[in-house]
N, C-alpha and C positions, 0 to 999 in steps of 0.2 A: 181878320179873315172874313171873306163875305156871305153872308145869310148865314141860314140854317141848313142844317145836313142831317140825316140820320142813320144811325147803324145797327144792323141787325144783325146775331150772327148767332144761330139757337145751336147750334153743332158740339156735341162733348165731345173735347178731344183728346185722345189719350196718345202718348208719342214717347216713343223711347224705344231700345234694342230690346228685341223679344217678345212686345206687346202683342203681335198677330198671334199669341203661343197661348194669350191666356185671356181669350174673348170671351168665354162660358158666364164670365163672371157680370156681365154686361147684357146675358141673354135671358131674357123669361120667356117661357113655352117651350113645347117638348120638337115641335116641326123643324127646321131651318133650313132653307134653299139657297145655296151659293153657286152665284154665277161667275165664270171666268170664261176666260178663254182657252182653246184647245193643249198650246203649251202650256201653262199653268195646271191642265189637269192631268197632262200626259206626263210630266215632270215629278208630279207628285206632292205640288205647293198644294194645291186645291183640299187632297186628301188628308193634308195636314193638319188644316185649318180645321177640316170635321175632325179629325181623330181627337183634337183637344176638347169638345164639346160630345166628354164620351156621358152615356147615358139621354141624349137627343138623337131623335129621327132626322138622320140628313140625307138628302138628296141635291145631285148635283145639275147643274146644267152648263154646258161647258162648248157650245158654239155660238158664242159670240166672236163676230167677223170687225174688221180695222173699218170703223164710218158704220158701226149697226145699223141694220137696217130695220125695218118697223115689221114687216114678216119674223124676222129671228125675235125679237121682242113679244110678239104675239103668242109665237112659240114657247119660249120663256114664261109667260103670264097663262098658258093653259095649264103647266105641269102643276106650276106653284097654288094656281087655283087648286087643282085634284087635291094636292099632298094637304092642303090647307094650312098653308106657311102661316110660323107665328112668326117667321123673322127672315128676313133677306138679306146677305151677305153679298155685297159686291165684292171681288176682289180681282185686281190688274189694274191697265191702265184706265183712261179716260172711256175707254168703248165700255169697258164690263162694268166700270161704276155708273155710269150711262145709262144703261140696260136696266141695272139693279134698283135704281133708281123710280123709272115707270114701272116696271113690274112689280113692287111692294104695294104703290099705290093701282093698280090693277086687279091684285087677288080679291079688292074688295068692291071694285068698280067694274061696272060691268063693259063686254064689249073689247073693242079693239081698240088699240094707242091711235088709229085713223082715227076713231070719234073722238080726240080730243086733240091733235095734234095737226097744224097748220089749218086754221080752218074748221076745223070737226065741229060736232053740234052736240057735244055734250061736255059738262066742265066734273073734272074730278070732285069729289069730295073725299071729305080729311084721310085721312092715310089709319090705317087700324092697327097695322102691326110694325113690329121692329123693322126698321132699316141700319145696317153698318157698312159704311164705307171701310177697304181694307186697297189702298194705293201700292203696287209696286211697281211703279215711277216714279221720275221727282219733275215733277213737268204738269200733270195735267191739273193739279188743284182741286177736280172736279169733287172732291170726298167734302171740300166746305164750300159748296155753290148749291144754290137752287136750282141750276142749269143742265138740261139733257141734249145731245145734239144725236138728232136720229137721221137717215136715209128714207125718203121717202119716194120708195121708188115706183108707187103711181104718178107721180108730180115732175119726179125725177129732179129731186133737188134736195138737199142736206140744208136742211136751218136746227135754230136752237130753240128749244122748248122750257118756257122759262116759268115755274110752279112752286108759291113756296109748301108745298106739299111733296117733294122734293129735296128738299131740305134729308140731312140725314139725322139721325139719332146721334151718331155716332160715328168720329173717323177715327180708324186705330191707324195711328203712321209709326212703321217698324222701318229702320234704313235698312236692317240686313237681308231686307225681302229684295233692294239693287243687286245687292250684290253679283248677281248673273246676268244685270242687264247687258245686253251686246253695248259693246264700245259705241256703234251706230246711233242707235238708240238712244242712249245714257247724252249724248249729243241733240239729238232731234228734240226728247222731253226736258233736257235741260232750256234748251235756248224756248220753248214755248213756255217755260214759265217766267225765262224772260223777256216775251212776249205780255204778258200776263200783267206783269210788272207794269211796264214804262208803257201799255194800253191805259192800265188803273191812274197813273201818272198823270197823264195827258190828256187823260178823258172831259170831255166838259160836264160831266155828271162826279168830278172828281172833289174830294173832302179831305182835309189836314190828316185826318185819322190813316187813311187810304195811303196819304203821300208818304208819310214814315213808313209804313209798310212796305209798298213798291220800292223804296228806297232801297229798305235794307235787305228785300229778296236781291234786286240788280243785283246788289257789291254782292251777297250771296254768290251768285253765279259767276260772277268775273274770274271770280277769288277761287274760285274752285271748282269749274267742269273740266276743265284739262284736262287735272288728276284724276276727276271721277272716270275719264275718259281713256287713260293710258292704265293708270294702275287699281281698276275697279275694286280689290280688299281693301281699299284704304279706307278707315274705318270713319275717320275726320271730314272727307271730301265727302261722301255719300250721304252720310248724318248732313252737312249744313247743306247739302243741294236738295235733298229731302225739305230742309229748315227751309230752304226758299221757296220751294216749290209749293210749301203749304201754307207760309208767308204771301207771296203773293195769288195763291188760291182767295183766301180771305178779300186780299185787297180787291181783284177785280171781279169777289161775290157782289160786293156796293154800289161798282157804277157801270160793271159791261165792258168787255173788249170795243172795241174797232174795227176800222179798216183792214188791218192786218189778218182778223182771224173774217173779217166780210169776203175779202179775195182768196181765203184758204177756202173756203168749201168747193166751188168750183176747182179747184188744183187739186181736192183730195177724189172728189166723187168721178171727175172725167180724165182726171191726168193719171191717177192713182198714187198721190204723194201720201206719207204720210202726214199726221194733222202738225205735230214741232215743225216738219219743213216746211211745208205748204204754209205754216204761218210764217216763220223766220226769215223765207226766202224774200219777201218783200219787206222785209223789217228794214234794213240801212234806207230801202227809198223814201220810206213812210216817216223815219226821223231827221230824213235833211229837209223834208214838208213841215215840219212839225212844228215848227218858230215862227208859220205865219201867222198862228193864231194862241200860240205858249212858248213865245220865244223868249220873254226874260226867266220864265219857269224852267225850261229844258236848257239854256247857259248856266243856270246854278247847279242842273244836273247833270252834264258833262263836266260841269269843273270837280264836282261833286267823285263823281267816278274819273278824276286823273286824266281828261280832254281838256283842251285849252277853249273848245268851241264845239258848235252840234255838230258841223261837219267833220271833226276829228272824231267825234264820238261815233258817225255813223261808218264810217272809217273803218274803224275799229272793230266795230260788230262783225262788218265784212270781213275782215283779215281773222278776225275767233273763230266764223262759220267755215272759214276754209283751213283754216286751223287743224278742226275736229272733224272734220272729214264733210259737212254739209257744201250741198252744191249753193252759188251764187246768182245763178244766171237760169232763168225760165225754160231755156232752152234746153237747158240740161235735164230738165221733165217730162222733155217730147211736145211743150209748147209751140210753136211757130207763131208769126204774126198776122196770120189769117184767122188766127185761136184770140186775139186779145180782143176785139170787140165783144165778144160773146160774154168770153170770160170781164170784162167790164160790166155789160151788164144784170149780170147772173150777182156779184158783188154790189152794185150799187143797190138789187133788192133787198138788199139786209140791210134792215134798220138800224143800225151797230153802225153801219159805215160812216152813217152824219154824226156819231159822238169823236170823229175822229179833228185833230187840232188844223183842220185845213182845209179849202174848199172843196168838195169830194163832187163833180159831176163826170160827165162824161167823157169831155175834155182831158183832164184831170188826171180822172185814173188812168185813162186808155195813156197818155204821156209817161203816168209814173210805173206802168207795167212795157212800155217800150224801153224806159230808160234800163230795165235788169233782164231786156231780150236776149 
């Protein structure tokens, strides 16, 4: 073991089938603000959670969009402040959970998210209300990280916000909530979980605890993602994918992500790919170059996952992506060669790019993108 490392995970985990219907036992206070995307409000799931909070004053915000904007955050925060929320519940995928994180802070912090985000002049004071995150996808791991990602329309960028006030008090993980997830979203979010795990594993900030978590999460994804896509009601596959997402989330919460996620930002904001797809599409290419600075470690991973070489692992992931219906070429997202320089520059602007286990500069990133155009 090289040097010392730190591990900090303050989130209380409540994991199991049906746990989302038992959240009242964890909530103090009477004013509950539930944040979800429009679909989860329209299909009644948000109200099901609200109805389980008998005797509480429950209000809903369901205008969360993919790659949520700072404007949506401010709108939700205004409504949460107005009702004097005692608890914010985020319900959904990463977008809804990320919005719930910062809104729970803004209830008792004045001003706009812009005051605290991407160069803002204020610092968040300690969060005073309860934050609960309930994921409905097996992929983002946002329920167990202190990271939120928001689209800053003023600057035209999407960037992560990292702050210890964004840790949830409770993560309620109920795999039954993923039964209605379409196959395409199951595939995309599942590969997002794999990206989180492998980026934690090869990360310059990796540590032995995260390595073991990451390896376990990757194995779970590879063993279960096809079944979850093909048989959405399969209890075991859904439970294992949710477990993989949770474990991968804990792993990368300690290390942050790397170039895979750095390049996903322009692919989501400018080419409208969903987050998991935007991450997975560059993954095989990043695996191939990971040997530059993590050769022996990546060879061990490949062997553990059933491949003879790192290149075979990369090719196996590429084949899996095709099998579950994910794009494997940037051109499938509408990217043209004339776009590559801009994508390169935006990706290099993300601090996490330099956590990648290879030389990341304008030439190498451009070449990586060109190889998968």
